N, C-alpha and C positions, 0 to 999 in steps of 0.2 A: 923433349926438344924436337922441334919440327925441322927436319934436315933440308938442305938446299935443293935436293932433287924434288922433294915434295913441294917446296915453295914454287919451283918452276912449273910444276903441274897445276898449281893453283891459278896461274896467270890467266889461263883461258876459261876459268870457271866464273859464271855470273855470281856476284855477291849480293847480299850476305848469304852464307851457308854454314851449317854445322858440319864440322869434320870430325868423324869418329875413327880413332886409331884402334883397329881391332886387335893389334898385338898387345896394346896396353890393357884393353878389356879382357882378353883371354889370360894374360899374366895375372891380373887382379883376381879373376875368377878361379884360376888354378890355386892361387894362394889361399883364397877364402875357402875353397873346397877342402884343401889339405888341412887347414887349421880347424875347420868345423868337424871334419871326420876324426881328427886326432882327439878332439874334445868330446866327441859324441853328441854334438849339438845339431839341432835341425834349424836350417836357415830358410826364411821366407823373404824373398826379394821384395822390397817396397816399390811397387809398380809406379806409384806417383812420382818417383824421382825421374824416371824416363820410361815412357810407354811406347817408344819407337818399336814397330813390329819386328824389325830384324834384330834389334838389341834384345828384345824379349825372347826371340827364338834361340839366340846364342846363350842367354842366361839359363833358359829352361833345359838346354842340352847338358848342363852341368848337374842336373838332378835337384835343383833348388825348388822349394815351394814358392808361393806368391803371397804377399801381403797386399790386399786391395782395399780401397776406400770408396768404391762405387761398383754398381753392377757392370757398367761399361768396362771398368778395369778387369773385373773377373772374366768377362767375356773375352777381352783381348788376351788375357793370360792363358785361358783355356785354348783359344785359337792358336796361340804361339807354342803350345805343347805342354804347358803346366798341367799336372794332374789335379782335377777338382778336389780330390781327397787330400791335397796338400795346400789348399788355398784357405787363408784366413780373411775374414771380412771385418774391417774396423770402420770407425767413423761415427761421429756423434749424431748424425742426422740421416740414418738409413730410412728410405721410404718403404711403404708397404710393398710396392711393386718390386723394389730391389730385393727385399727380404724374401718375397715369394719366389723370385727367380733363383736366388742363391740356395734356398731350400730345395728347389727342384733339381738344381745342378749337383747337389750332394757335396757341398764344400766341407772342409774339415771342421771349421769352427767359426762362430761369431764372437768377436771381441766386443762385449757389451758395455755401454757407458751410462745407462740409467735403468731404474726399475721399470719405468714405462716401456722402454725399448724391449726389455726382456718379456714383458707381458704381451707385446705385439708379436714378437717372434714365436712365443708359445702358442698364441692363437693361430697364426698363419701355419705353423707346423701341424697343428691339430687338424686344420682343414685338409691337409695333405696326408693325414694319418702317418706322420713321421715324427721321429724323436731326433732332435738336433743337439749338438754340443755347443756350449757357451763357455766363455771365459770372462771374468769380471775385470774390466780395465779400472784399476784402482789408482787414484790420485795420491802419490806418495808425499806431496808437499815438499818437493826438492827443487831448488833453483839450479837450472842447468848452466847458468853463467854464459848465456848466449843471447842473441837478439830477442827482445820481448815478443816479437811476432812469431818466433819459432820456439818459444818456451811454453810447455804445455802441462807441467807437473806442479804448478803453484796453486795456491788456495783459490784465488779468483780466476778460475779457468773454466771454459765451457766443457772441457774434456774430463772424462773419468768419473768414477764413483768415489766419494769420500769415505774414509775409514769409519766415521761415525754412522754411516748409512748401512754398514755391512750386516748388522743384526737384522734390520728390516728386510734387506735383500734376501738373506738366507731364509728368513721366515716365509717370504713370498714364493721363492723358488721351490721350497719344500712341498708346496701344494700344487705345483705345475707338473703336468704329466708328459709334456712334449719337449721339455728342455732338460739337458743333463749338464750339470756344472762340472767342468773338467779341469779348470785352471784359473790362474790369475794372470793378468796382462798389465804391462806398464809401457809408457812411452813418455819420457820426461822432457823431450825437446830434440832439436836438430843441430847439427854442426857443433857437437860437444867435443872439445879438445882436452879437457881436464879429466884425467882418468879418476881423480878423486871423486868426481860426480857419480861415476858408475859404482865406485866403492860404496858411496852413501846409499845408492839404490840397493845394492846387495845387502847392506845392513838392514834396511827397511824390509826387504823381502824376508829375511830370516825372522824378523819380529812378527810379520804377518803369518809366516809358516807356523809359529808357535800358537798364534791366536786361533788359526783354523784347527790346529790339533786339539786345543781345549774344547772345541765345538764338535770333536769327533768327525772332522771332515778331512779326507785325504785328497789332495789335488794332484793329478798326474802331470799337468803342464804348468811350467813356470816360464812365461813369455816375457823377456826383459825388453822387448821392443827394439827400436833402432836408435839412431842419433849419433853414431860414431862419425866424427868429423874428418875432413881431409885438410891437407896443407895447401891453402890457396896461394901462399907466397912462394911455395916451391912446387910447381905443378908436375914436376917429374918424379916426385916422391910418392911411394905407394902407401896405402893405409896400414895402420898398425894392428892387423888382425890378431897376430900372435899375442901381443901384449894385452889386447882387449879380452880375448878368450881366456888367457891365463888368469887375468884378474877375476873374471866371473867364476872360473873353476876354483880359485883360491878362497873367495869370500862368500859364495852362496853355499849354504848347508842343505844338500838335497837329501830327501828321504829315499829309501829303496823304491825303485820303479819310476821315480820322477824323471821328467825330461826337461831340458832347457831348450827353448825356442827363441830365435832372434829374428829381427826384421831390418837388416841393413838396406839402405837405398843409395844415398849419396856416395858412401865409401865404395860401392860397387862400380858406379858409372861416372863419378865426377871427373876423374882425371883423364878419361879416354876421350872427352869431348872438347873441342875448341870452336869458338865462333869466329869465322873468317869474314873480314869486312874490307872495304876499300875507302880510302880517304877521298871525300868529295871536294872539300875546300879547306884551306888554311885561312883563318880570320884572326886579325889582330885585335886584342882587347886592351884595356888600360894596363893591366898587370900580368896578363898571360896571353898565350895564343890558343885559339880554339882549333882543334883538329876535328872537323865535322866529317863523320863517317856514315856509310850507308846502312849500317846496322843501328837499331834503336831499341828502346825499352820494350817494344813489341816483340823483339827477337830474344832479348835477355832482360827480364824485369828485375832481377835480384838487386842490382845496384840502386835502382830507383825505389824499390819497395823496402829493402832491408839496409840500405847504405852498405851493401856487401862489397868486399874487395875481390877483384879478379886481376891477376897479373896481365898486363897488356904489353905486347911486343910488336915492334915494326919489323916485318919480315923482309922489307925491301931496302932498308937504309942502314948504312954503317957510318953515318956522318956524326958530327959533333952533337953532344947531348944538349937538348933544349927543353924548356918547360911547356907543357900543354894541358889544357882541359880537353879530354876526349869526350865528345858529345855526339848524339844521334840526331836524326832529322825530324823526330816526332815533335808536334807542337805542344810541348810541355817542358817547363824549365827543369823538371826532375829527370828528363831524358839525358842523363849524364852518367858516363861509365867511370870516370875518374877525374880528379881535379889536381892541377899543378904537378903532374908527374913528369919524370924525365923520360924522354924518348930520343933516339937519334933524329937528327934534323928530318922533318917529315914533310912530304910534298903530296900534292894531288896525285891520285892513282896508286899510292903506296898500299901494300897489303898489310892489314892490321890483324893480329891474332889476340883474341880474348880467351885466356886459358881457363882450364878447370871448369868448363861450362857444360859438362855432360849430364849434370844433375840439376833439375829445376830450371833448365834452359829451354830446350825445345818443348818440354812438357807444359810450360807456362806461357808459351808464345800466344799472341793474340793478333787480331786484325784491326786494332784501333787505327784510326785515320784511313781505314780500308787498305792498309798495307798488305802486301803478300806475306804469307807465312814463309819463314826461312826454308831454303832448300836443305837437303841432307846429302852428304858425300861420305862414302866409306873408304877407308884406306886401301882396300883391294879393288876399288873401282877406278882409280886414276893411275 
């Protein structure tokens, strides 16, 4: 809930801007750290969710590692205080230059998604006379029951190595002198709210553990990836870290000396961020009214890209409820945040809050239509 005093402070701020509530961020991180330490799990924050430099510095101060999908993310994480030895590098299309830089930086592990990628990593590591750790990102063929654009563990996916490829992968890796197989990695999708999905993943991991054991291979790292969702309808609710970690603890059978690693992103930063905008115009349509605001899909693309829901609040009105399509100024019909939703009677100049925008909001902003990137305001700055 954004209190009235904060709303008053917003009045003089140029819009649109991302507002980050640092109390919410720190409360979330405190809970995450407590539950991960109680479970003995290692957490790598998924930098792609939000790479704001101050957000990264705060997260690194809690002793988390980083999960990165580009060299630029690795560089940003290290600059923000993350230890390179706790950085994992994922991604289906790592370039030679990125691999070379990551090897030089001494990161913890490469999460690998194809045989050819492993061969390239081995070659580049050999040029530096280094031995690097790799984990195999295995496609478990599990439907995450989320939007198709953020489902990654199904059969026809560009991500991961299929189980029927494992024999060939192990055969190839056994002849490579500059890579060390240390674990298996999974990531089945994003914004997963059904705990049964994670239970299915745990069952599949146990099956793979037995398969590797029959090949006399002991893996130190079991990286279950990320994907834990947040409650977009109730933006003041915190993520269910305790339930999530307890499920993993109950259903994964670890061998002595094995470690569980996780890569949460959205659940760390999603609820601390709100996109603040102003109403430019109210326009009557045939069946609805349009509330045209100064934020657009260039500032928050999730509704246009995924048809994603974000709770929208009018911070300036307590009038009678009316129906509105909340839309942006970008020259695309998809520049729509919500259709036919109830808001208090809304007027030009009213402040609008689009909640739960801390993850994949600022990070995915663009300058389409040559619009300015959204500003950022932190709760301790106003």
